[in-house]
Every structure is written in C-alpha cells, then in structure tokens.
KEMI-94474 format. One record per residue (C-alpha): residue number from 1; chain; x, y, z. Coordinates in pm, whole numbers. Layout:
<nodes>
seq = NUM	mol = A	c1 = X	c2 = Y	c3 = Z
...
</nodes>
This chain:
<nodes>
seq = 1	mol = A	c1 = 17968	c2 = -10862	c3 = -17057
seq = 2	mol = A	c1 = 17808	c2 = -11078	c3 = -17355
seq = 3	mol = A	c1 = 18007	c2 = -11002	c3 = -17679
seq = 4	mol = A	c1 = 17848	c2 = -10911	c3 = -18010
seq = 5	mol = A	c1 = 17717	c2 = -11264	c3 = -18115
seq = 6	mol = A	c1 = 17595	c2 = -11333	c3 = -17775
seq = 7	mol = A	c1 = 17408	c2 = -11021	c3 = -17772
seq = 8	mol = A	c1 = 17271	c2 = -11118	c3 = -18139
seq = 9	mol = A	c1 = 17157	c2 = -11420	c3 = -18025
seq = 10	mol = A	c1 = 16962	c2 = -11299	c3 = -17694
seq = 11	mol = A	c1 = 16805	c2 = -11062	c3 = -17921
seq = 12	mol = A	c1 = 16665	c2 = -11365	c3 = -18170
seq = 13	mol = A	c1 = 16598	c2 = -11586	c3 = -17850
seq = 14	mol = A	c1 = 16380	c2 = -11304	c3 = -17720
seq = 15	mol = A	c1 = 16200	c2 = -11263	c3 = -18001
seq = 16	mol = A	c1 = 16142	c2 = -11625	c3 = -18044
seq = 17	mol = A	c1 = 15947	c2 = -11681	c3 = -17664
seq = 18	mol = A	c1 = 15860	c2 = -11311	c3 = -17652
seq = 19	mol = A	c1 = 15997	c2 = -11210	c3 = -17393
seq = 20	mol = A	c1 = 16243	c2 = -10949	c3 = -17255
seq = 21	mol = A	c1 = 16479	c2 = -11027	c3 = -16999
seq = 22	mol = A	c1 = 16593	c2 = -10815	c3 = -16701
seq = 23	mol = A	c1 = 16899	c2 = -11033	c3 = -16620
seq = 24	mol = A	c1 = 17020	c2 = -11119	c3 = -16962
seq = 25	mol = A	c1 = 17301	c2 = -11360	c3 = -16817
seq = 26	mol = A	c1 = 16972	c2 = -11598	c3 = -16747
seq = 27	mol = A	c1 = 16858	c2 = -11643	c3 = -17108
seq = 28	mol = A	c1 = 17267	c2 = -11657	c3 = -17206
seq = 29	mol = A	c1 = 17361	c2 = -11936	c3 = -16974
seq = 30	mol = A	c1 = 16974	c2 = -12098	c3 = -17101
seq = 31	mol = A	c1 = 17114	c2 = -12143	c3 = -17456
seq = 32	mol = A	c1 = 17491	c2 = -12199	c3 = -17390
seq = 33	mol = A	c1 = 17620	c2 = -12596	c3 = -17433
seq = 34	mol = A	c1 = 17811	c2 = -12728	c3 = -17181
seq = 35	mol = A	c1 = 18135	c2 = -12727	c3 = -17461
seq = 36	mol = A	c1 = 18144	c2 = -12355	c3 = -17488
seq = 37	mol = A	c1 = 18142	c2 = -12292	c3 = -17135
seq = 38	mol = A	c1 = 18461	c2 = -12522	c3 = -17028
seq = 39	mol = A	c1 = 18664	c2 = -12346	c3 = -16771
seq = 40	mol = A	c1 = 18423	c2 = -12103	c3 = -16653
seq = 41	mol = A	c1 = 18181	c2 = -12175	c3 = -16360
seq = 42	mol = A	c1 = 17884	c2 = -12386	c3 = -16404
seq = 43	mol = A	c1 = 17628	c2 = -12120	c3 = -16433
seq = 44	mol = A	c1 = 17781	c2 = -12002	c3 = -16783
seq = 45	mol = A	c1 = 17600	c2 = -12352	c3 = -16937
seq = 46	mol = A	c1 = 17224	c2 = -12419	c3 = -16934
seq = 47	mol = A	c1 = 17335	c2 = -12751	c3 = -16689
seq = 48	mol = A	c1 = 17218	c2 = -12602	c3 = -16375
seq = 49	mol = A	c1 = 16908	c2 = -12379	c3 = -16542
seq = 50	mol = A	c1 = 16780	c2 = -12741	c3 = -16706
seq = 51	mol = A	c1 = 16763	c2 = -12906	c3 = -16364
seq = 52	mol = A	c1 = 16565	c2 = -12628	c3 = -16233
seq = 53	mol = A	c1 = 16335	c2 = -12595	c3 = -16514
seq = 54	mol = A	c1 = 16234	c2 = -12975	c3 = -16577
seq = 55	mol = A	c1 = 16089	c2 = -12948	c3 = -16235
seq = 56	mol = A	c1 = 15899	c2 = -12671	c3 = -16339
seq = 57	mol = A	c1 = 15807	c2 = -12799	c3 = -16666
seq = 58	mol = A	c1 = 15667	c2 = -13132	c3 = -16496
seq = 59	mol = A	c1 = 15401	c2 = -12955	c3 = -16258
seq = 60	mol = A	c1 = 15296	c2 = -12691	c3 = -16514
seq = 61	mol = A	c1 = 15185	c2 = -12976	c3 = -16720
seq = 62	mol = A	c1 = 15076	c2 = -13149	c3 = -16481
seq = 63	mol = A	c1 = 14820	c2 = -12880	c3 = -16362
seq = 64	mol = A	c1 = 14722	c2 = -12811	c3 = -16717
seq = 65	mol = A	c1 = 14638	c2 = -13228	c3 = -16749
seq = 66	mol = A	c1 = 14494	c2 = -13228	c3 = -16380
seq = 67	mol = A	c1 = 14245	c2 = -12953	c3 = -16510
seq = 68	mol = A	c1 = 14166	c2 = -13009	c3 = -16854
seq = 69	mol = A	c1 = 14102	c2 = -13385	c3 = -16827
seq = 70	mol = A	c1 = 13869	c2 = -13408	c3 = -16544
seq = 71	mol = A	c1 = 13788	c2 = -13761	c3 = -16567
seq = 72	mol = A	c1 = 14115	c2 = -13942	c3 = -16662
seq = 73	mol = A	c1 = 14241	c2 = -14155	c3 = -16361
seq = 74	mol = A	c1 = 14618	c2 = -14068	c3 = -16227
seq = 75	mol = A	c1 = 14731	c2 = -14350	c3 = -16475
seq = 76	mol = A	c1 = 14594	c2 = -14127	c3 = -16791
seq = 77	mol = A	c1 = 14724	c2 = -13808	c3 = -16646
seq = 78	mol = A	c1 = 15035	c2 = -13978	c3 = -16580
seq = 79	mol = A	c1 = 15084	c2 = -14101	c3 = -16975
seq = 80	mol = A	c1 = 15006	c2 = -13738	c3 = -17074
seq = 81	mol = A	c1 = 15270	c2 = -13584	c3 = -16826
seq = 82	mol = A	c1 = 15524	c2 = -13813	c3 = -16925
seq = 83	mol = A	c1 = 15445	c2 = -13811	c3 = -17293
seq = 84	mol = A	c1 = 15472	c2 = -13409	c3 = -17303
seq = 85	mol = A	c1 = 15811	c2 = -13399	c3 = -17129
seq = 86	mol = A	c1 = 15964	c2 = -13628	c3 = -17297
seq = 87	mol = A	c1 = 16264	c2 = -13548	c3 = -17499
seq = 88	mol = A	c1 = 16158	c2 = -13650	c3 = -17824
seq = 89	mol = A	c1 = 15884	c2 = -13417	c3 = -17772
seq = 90	mol = A	c1 = 16086	c2 = -13092	c3 = -17615
seq = 91	mol = A	c1 = 16397	c2 = -13129	c3 = -17906
seq = 92	mol = A	c1 = 16113	c2 = -13141	c3 = -18147
seq = 93	mol = A	c1 = 15905	c2 = -12840	c3 = -17971
seq = 94	mol = A	c1 = 16260	c2 = -12652	c3 = -17967
seq = 95	mol = A	c1 = 16382	c2 = -12748	c3 = -18295
seq = 96	mol = A	c1 = 16033	c2 = -12596	c3 = -18446
seq = 97	mol = A	c1 = 16057	c2 = -12239	c3 = -18217
seq = 98	mol = A	c1 = 16394	c2 = -12213	c3 = -18402
seq = 99	mol = A	c1 = 16627	c2 = -12289	c3 = -18068
seq = 100	mol = A	c1 = 16887	c2 = -12503	c3 = -18359
seq = 101	mol = A	c1 = 17017	c2 = -12176	c3 = -18491
seq = 102	mol = A	c1 = 17028	c2 = -12001	c3 = -18134
seq = 103	mol = A	c1 = 17245	c2 = -12277	c3 = -17919
seq = 104	mol = A	c1 = 17563	c2 = -12179	c3 = -17817
seq = 105	mol = A	c1 = 17866	c2 = -12425	c3 = -17891
seq = 106	mol = A	c1 = 18215	c2 = -12436	c3 = -17826
seq = 107	mol = A	c1 = 18517	c2 = -12546	c3 = -18017
seq = 108	mol = A	c1 = 18509	c2 = -12925	c3 = -17877
seq = 109	mol = A	c1 = 18182	c2 = -12971	c3 = -18032
seq = 110	mol = A	c1 = 18214	c2 = -12832	c3 = -18373
seq = 111	mol = A	c1 = 18321	c2 = -13031	c3 = -18688
seq = 112	mol = A	c1 = 18098	c2 = -13344	c3 = -18503
seq = 113	mol = A	c1 = 17805	c2 = -13257	c3 = -18669
seq = 114	mol = A	c1 = 17654	c2 = -13134	c3 = -18335
seq = 115	mol = A	c1 = 17577	c2 = -13507	c3 = -18228
seq = 116	mol = A	c1 = 17483	c2 = -13382	c3 = -17900
seq = 117	mol = A	c1 = 17190	c2 = -13161	c3 = -18116
seq = 118	mol = A	c1 = 16877	c2 = -13378	c3 = -18007
seq = 119	mol = A	c1 = 16919	c2 = -13379	c3 = -17611
seq = 120	mol = A	c1 = 17075	c2 = -13006	c3 = -17672
seq = 121	mol = A	c1 = 16751	c2 = -12920	c3 = -17762
seq = 122	mol = A	c1 = 16545	c2 = -13051	c3 = -17519
seq = 123	mol = A	c1 = 16789	c2 = -12922	c3 = -17206
seq = 124	mol = A	c1 = 16768	c2 = -12566	c3 = -17373
seq = 125	mol = A	c1 = 16386	c2 = -12567	c3 = -17406
seq = 126	mol = A	c1 = 16386	c2 = -12705	c3 = -17010
seq = 127	mol = A	c1 = 16653	c2 = -12398	c3 = -16922
seq = 128	mol = A	c1 = 16449	c2 = -12155	c3 = -17136
seq = 129	mol = A	c1 = 16177	c2 = -12220	c3 = -16882
seq = 130	mol = A	c1 = 16386	c2 = -12215	c3 = -16590
seq = 131	mol = A	c1 = 16543	c2 = -11895	c3 = -16685
seq = 132	mol = A	c1 = 16168	c2 = -11740	c3 = -16802
seq = 133	mol = A	c1 = 16030	c2 = -11874	c3 = -16440
seq = 134	mol = A	c1 = 16334	c2 = -11714	c3 = -16217
seq = 135	mol = A	c1 = 16334	c2 = -11371	c3 = -16440
seq = 136	mol = A	c1 = 15952	c2 = -11349	c3 = -16484
seq = 137	mol = A	c1 = 15747	c2 = -11559	c3 = -16182
seq = 138	mol = A	c1 = 15584	c2 = -11883	c3 = -16256
seq = 139	mol = A	c1 = 15289	c2 = -11703	c3 = -16481
seq = 140	mol = A	c1 = 15576	c2 = -11605	c3 = -16728
seq = 141	mol = A	c1 = 15706	c2 = -11987	c3 = -16745
seq = 142	mol = A	c1 = 15362	c2 = -12058	c3 = -16768
seq = 143	mol = A	c1 = 15280	c2 = -11872	c3 = -17036
seq = 144	mol = A	c1 = 15570	c2 = -11975	c3 = -17254
seq = 145	mol = A	c1 = 15515	c2 = -12361	c3 = -17215
seq = 146	mol = A	c1 = 15132	c2 = -12318	c3 = -17273
seq = 147	mol = A	c1 = 15225	c2 = -12143	c3 = -17576
seq = 148	mol = A	c1 = 15450	c2 = -12378	c3 = -17709
seq = 149	mol = A	c1 = 15406	c2 = -12707	c3 = -17530
seq = 150	mol = A	c1 = 15080	c2 = -12744	c3 = -17420
seq = 151	mol = A	c1 = 14864	c2 = -12769	c3 = -17783
seq = 152	mol = A	c1 = 15060	c2 = -13132	c3 = -17831
seq = 153	mol = A	c1 = 14840	c2 = -13224	c3 = -17525
seq = 154	mol = A	c1 = 14527	c2 = -13488	c3 = -17605
seq = 155	mol = A	c1 = 14335	c2 = -13736	c3 = -17477
seq = 156	mol = A	c1 = 14486	c2 = -13974	c3 = -17681
seq = 157	mol = A	c1 = 14829	c2 = -13968	c3 = -17549
seq = 158	mol = A	c1 = 14640	c2 = -14104	c3 = -17222
seq = 159	mol = A	c1 = 14498	c2 = -14420	c3 = -17428
seq = 160	mol = A	c1 = 14816	c2 = -14642	c3 = -17348
seq = 161	mol = A	c1 = 15155	c2 = -14630	c3 = -17200
seq = 162	mol = A	c1 = 15401	c2 = -14647	c3 = -17460
seq = 163	mol = A	c1 = 15723	c2 = -14476	c3 = -17228
seq = 164	mol = A	c1 = 15887	c2 = -14700	c3 = -17007
seq = 165	mol = A	c1 = 15869	c2 = -14461	c3 = -16742
seq = 166	mol = A	c1 = 15506	c2 = -14432	c3 = -16786
seq = 167	mol = A	c1 = 15468	c2 = -14809	c3 = -16810
seq = 168	mol = A	c1 = 15659	c2 = -14869	c3 = -16515
seq = 169	mol = A	c1 = 15422	c2 = -14611	c3 = -16261
seq = 170	mol = A	c1 = 15149	c2 = -14760	c3 = -16362
seq = 171	mol = A	c1 = 15281	c2 = -15102	c3 = -16251
seq = 172	mol = A	c1 = 15363	c2 = -14992	c3 = -15911
seq = 173	mol = A	c1 = 15108	c2 = -14765	c3 = -15834
seq = 174	mol = A	c1 = 14887	c2 = -15054	c3 = -15822
seq = 175	mol = A	c1 = 15100	c2 = -15165	c3 = -15479
seq = 176	mol = A	c1 = 15087	c2 = -14786	c3 = -15367
seq = 177	mol = A	c1 = 15428	c2 = -14714	c3 = -15521
seq = 178	mol = A	c1 = 15567	c2 = -14456	c3 = -15678
seq = 179	mol = A	c1 = 15898	c2 = -14481	c3 = -15885
seq = 180	mol = A	c1 = 16215	c2 = -14244	c3 = -15818
seq = 181	mol = A	c1 = 16533	c2 = -14161	c3 = -16025
seq = 182	mol = A	c1 = 16841	c2 = -14066	c3 = -15934
seq = 183	mol = A	c1 = 17120	c2 = -13946	c3 = -16095
seq = 184	mol = A	c1 = 17448	c2 = -14135	c3 = -15961
seq = 185	mol = A	c1 = 17703	c2 = -14080	c3 = -16243
seq = 186	mol = A	c1 = 17825	c2 = -13856	c3 = -16515
seq = 187	mol = A	c1 = 18062	c2 = -13994	c3 = -16737
seq = 188	mol = A	c1 = 18269	c2 = -13861	c3 = -17007
seq = 189	mol = A	c1 = 18375	c2 = -13446	c3 = -17052
seq = 190	mol = A	c1 = 18126	c2 = -13196	c3 = -17083
seq = 191	mol = A	c1 = 18057	c2 = -13212	c3 = -17468
seq = 192	mol = A	c1 = 18013	c2 = -13597	c3 = -17442
seq = 193	mol = A	c1 = 17846	c2 = -13708	c3 = -17156
seq = 194	mol = A	c1 = 17715	c2 = -14001	c3 = -17046
seq = 195	mol = A	c1 = 17462	c2 = -14022	c3 = -16803
seq = 196	mol = A	c1 = 17381	c2 = -14298	c3 = -16516
seq = 197	mol = A	c1 = 17041	c2 = -14301	c3 = -16351
seq = 198	mol = A	c1 = 16914	c2 = -14571	c3 = -16057
seq = 199	mol = A	c1 = 16495	c2 = -14612	c3 = -16030
seq = 200	mol = A	c1 = 16359	c2 = -14685	c3 = -15701
seq = 201	mol = A	c1 = 16083	c2 = -14836	c3 = -15583
seq = 202	mol = A	c1 = 16068	c2 = -14684	c3 = -15165
seq = 203	mol = A	c1 = 16397	c2 = -14755	c3 = -15067
seq = 204	mol = A	c1 = 16501	c2 = -15050	c3 = -15290
seq = 205	mol = A	c1 = 16706	c2 = -15040	c3 = -15600
seq = 206	mol = A	c1 = 16502	c2 = -15172	c3 = -15883
seq = 207	mol = A	c1 = 16786	c2 = -15119	c3 = -16191
seq = 208	mol = A	c1 = 17007	c2 = -14896	c3 = -16365
seq = 209	mol = A	c1 = 16995	c2 = -14721	c3 = -16683
seq = 210	mol = A	c1 = 17290	c2 = -14562	c3 = -16935
seq = 211	mol = A	c1 = 17205	c2 = -14268	c3 = -17149
seq = 212	mol = A	c1 = 17326	c2 = -13939	c3 = -17351
seq = 213	mol = A	c1 = 17102	c2 = -13761	c3 = -17137
seq = 214	mol = A	c1 = 16919	c2 = -13761	c3 = -16802
seq = 215	mol = A	c1 = 16591	c2 = -13838	c3 = -16939
seq = 216	mol = A	c1 = 16687	c2 = -14083	c3 = -17170
seq = 217	mol = A	c1 = 16914	c2 = -14332	c3 = -16892
seq = 218	mol = A	c1 = 16586	c2 = -14253	c3 = -16695
seq = 219	mol = A	c1 = 16412	c2 = -14409	c3 = -16939
seq = 220	mol = A	c1 = 16661	c2 = -14710	c3 = -17022
seq = 221	mol = A	c1 = 16638	c2 = -14770	c3 = -16622
seq = 222	mol = A	c1 = 16257	c2 = -14825	c3 = -16626
seq = 223	mol = A	c1 = 16297	c2 = -15083	c3 = -16913
seq = 224	mol = A	c1 = 16530	c2 = -15269	c3 = -16705
seq = 225	mol = A	c1 = 16340	c2 = -15224	c3 = -16418
seq = 226	mol = A	c1 = 16040	c2 = -15390	c3 = -16597
seq = 227	mol = A	c1 = 16234	c2 = -15655	c3 = -16720
seq = 228	mol = A	c1 = 16322	c2 = -15712	c3 = -16416
seq = 229	mol = A	c1 = 16019	c2 = -15735	c3 = -16275
seq = 230	mol = A	c1 = 15870	c2 = -15974	c3 = -16523
seq = 231	mol = A	c1 = 16146	c2 = -16165	c3 = -16507
seq = 232	mol = A	c1 = 16041	c2 = -16170	c3 = -16111
seq = 233	mol = A	c1 = 15656	c2 = -16266	c3 = -16151
seq = 234	mol = A	c1 = 15723	c2 = -16544	c3 = -16370
seq = 235	mol = A	c1 = 15999	c2 = -16680	c3 = -16101
seq = 236	mol = A	c1 = 15743	c2 = -16634	c3 = -15876
seq = 237	mol = A	c1 = 15459	c2 = -16734	c3 = -16052
seq = 238	mol = A	c1 = 15667	c2 = -17078	c3 = -16134
seq = 239	mol = A	c1 = 15728	c2 = -17131	c3 = -15762
seq = 240	mol = A	c1 = 15368	c2 = -17078	c3 = -15685
seq = 241	mol = A	c1 = 15251	c2 = -17335	c3 = -15906
seq = 242	mol = A	c1 = 15569	c2 = -17609	c3 = -15756
seq = 243	mol = A	c1 = 15439	c2 = -17555	c3 = -15455
seq = 244	mol = A	c1 = 15056	c2 = -17596	c3 = -15514
seq = 245	mol = A	c1 = 15163	c2 = -17901	c3 = -15706
seq = 246	mol = A	c1 = 15374	c2 = -17988	c3 = -15424
seq = 247	mol = A	c1 = 15067	c2 = -17939	c3 = -15167
seq = 248	mol = A	c1 = 14852	c2 = -18134	c3 = -15393
seq = 249	mol = A	c1 = 15084	c2 = -18419	c3 = -15412
seq = 250	mol = A	c1 = 15133	c2 = -18461	c3 = -15015
seq = 251	mol = A	c1 = 14770	c2 = -18410	c3 = -14988
seq = 252	mol = A	c1 = 14692	c2 = -18704	c3 = -15205
seq = 253	mol = A	c1 = 14939	c2 = -18909	c3 = -15041
seq = 254	mol = A	c1 = 14831	c2 = -18864	c3 = -14743
seq = 255	mol = A	c1 = 14470	c2 = -18950	c3 = -14796
seq = 256	mol = A	c1 = 14609	c2 = -19278	c3 = -14994
seq = 257	mol = A	c1 = 14847	c2 = -19341	c3 = -14629
seq = 258	mol = A	c1 = 14495	c2 = -19323	c3 = -14468
seq = 259	mol = A	c1 = 14274	c2 = -19545	c3 = -14696
seq = 260	mol = A	c1 = 14545	c2 = -19848	c3 = -14681
seq = 261	mol = A	c1 = 14533	c2 = -19769	c3 = -14263
seq = 262	mol = A	c1 = 14155	c2 = -19791	c3 = -14286
seq = 263	mol = A	c1 = 14172	c2 = -20108	c3 = -14517
seq = 264	mol = A	c1 = 14432	c2 = -20280	c3 = -14326
seq = 265	mol = A	c1 = 14330	c2 = -20651	c3 = -14125
seq = 266	mol = A	c1 = 14305	c2 = -20643	c3 = -13783
seq = 267	mol = A	c1 = 14668	c2 = -20770	c3 = -13624
seq = 268	mol = A	c1 = 14605	c2 = -21086	c3 = -13421
seq = 269	mol = A	c1 = 14610	c2 = -21054	c3 = -13047
seq = 270	mol = A	c1 = 14870	c2 = -21331	c3 = -12999
seq = 271	mol = A	c1 = 14681	c2 = -21520	c3 = -12702
seq = 272	mol = A	c1 = 14665	c2 = -21947	c3 = -12747
seq = 273	mol = A	c1 = 14317	c2 = -22083	c3 = -12730
</nodes>
C-alpha cells in the first residue's frame, strides 16, 4: 500500500493530468525513479512503463501529424514526429506540467542535485502515457497527449531536419530503408545509468551511440552513422573518380597505340631481287 507521502503525490499527479486511476499502483510506478525502487521488483519504477509509453506516444503523434498535415510527404511527417517525441521536448512539457516536484527519488539520488532530472522528466512523461493507456485505454492516453504535447505540433518543425535520427531516416529512405535502433547495453547503477544503442539499416549495423538516456544514445548512434555514411560516400566518390581517370587513361593509351600501329612503315619482305 502507498504511504502518506506517496498518496499525496498520486493525488497531485491525478489533478495535473485530470484523470483518476482505478489502479493507483500504475501511476505510482510512473512517477517513481529507479533509485527509489532499488531492491524491489522492476515494475515498481517507471522503467517498464516508459518502454511501453514510448511506443504509444509514437503512434499517437504519428496519427495526429498524418491527419493534420495532409500535404506533407513522409520526410516532413517524420521530422514532426521526431521533434515532438524528442527528450528535450518531453522534459520541457513535463516540467511545465509540474512533474518536477512529483517524481519520487531514492536516497542514492538525494544530494546530487538530481542530475538526471532532464531524463527523469522525459521518462515520467512516457510512463504516464503508458499508465493512462493501461488504466483508461487508448483514447485516454490520446486525450492527455493532445492536451499537453500536440499544441507544439506546427508545420515549421517539418521544414528542415535538425535531429540526427530524422536526418538519417530521410537519407536512408531514399534507398527504401528505414533505420532501426536496438538497446544493446545498460551500464551503471539505476540512479546513474548509461545506455548504449546500435542503429541498423536492415540487417547491417551502422554505428553505436552512448548517452544518459535511451533517446540520447539513439541520437548519438544516428549522428555517428551519418558521419560514417558521409565518409563512405566520399571514399566511394574518390574511388569512382580514380576509376574513371584510369579508364580514360587506358582509352587514350589504346588510341595512341593504335595510331602508332597505323602510321608504322611496311616491313621489308626479305626477298632478294
């Protein structure tokens, strides 16, 4: 059973999001930092909920962009989605809603200035989305996102790719490929974790990235992939230029050899008159 302080925080978060939970453990887990759940089963912090919330959020934002901007191509819609589900955007929205004073941190995080507050706010927002989805259904989650996040959806953010993930997706989609990301390693204790993600083009691994959150590690993996793809393109262009130069040199040599052969005098036949 939640203690008095936890019940107070549950009451405050329910007032903020405008929804009363049937299963209060869901929303309690959604606002609990992993440092406050050390030694307890994983479902007592926001980690599992954040995983689900990320997917639910992506679907709802993609649907909203698709319906609102009927003239935008896939690239523009992708840029809008990536901008809205970015860690910076979610943490800003969560802070504006008042989540900063509601997150439950453990003793290991106290006295550190809560250095992970940026990622905690992002994760709690996604976890709240998941909690609403599980307790109230898809429409309940969509109503929350529509009220708190979708007002930031504008045509302007579709104008140019500023996020490495969006830039990589646009680049690979010209070849009919959609990049995918996989969390391959988690390092450090729950209150001070580092995430390692790998980005793939089909079955081919492109690059790895390391960050304080999963999204940051994915963004860095995408940025590294862009650098490596650019380096590969330059190497390919250089090789193609050299091959073309060698081909022209060979053709010129062949033409010169043929001309010399045509201009050479007839050899004596060796007969004695």
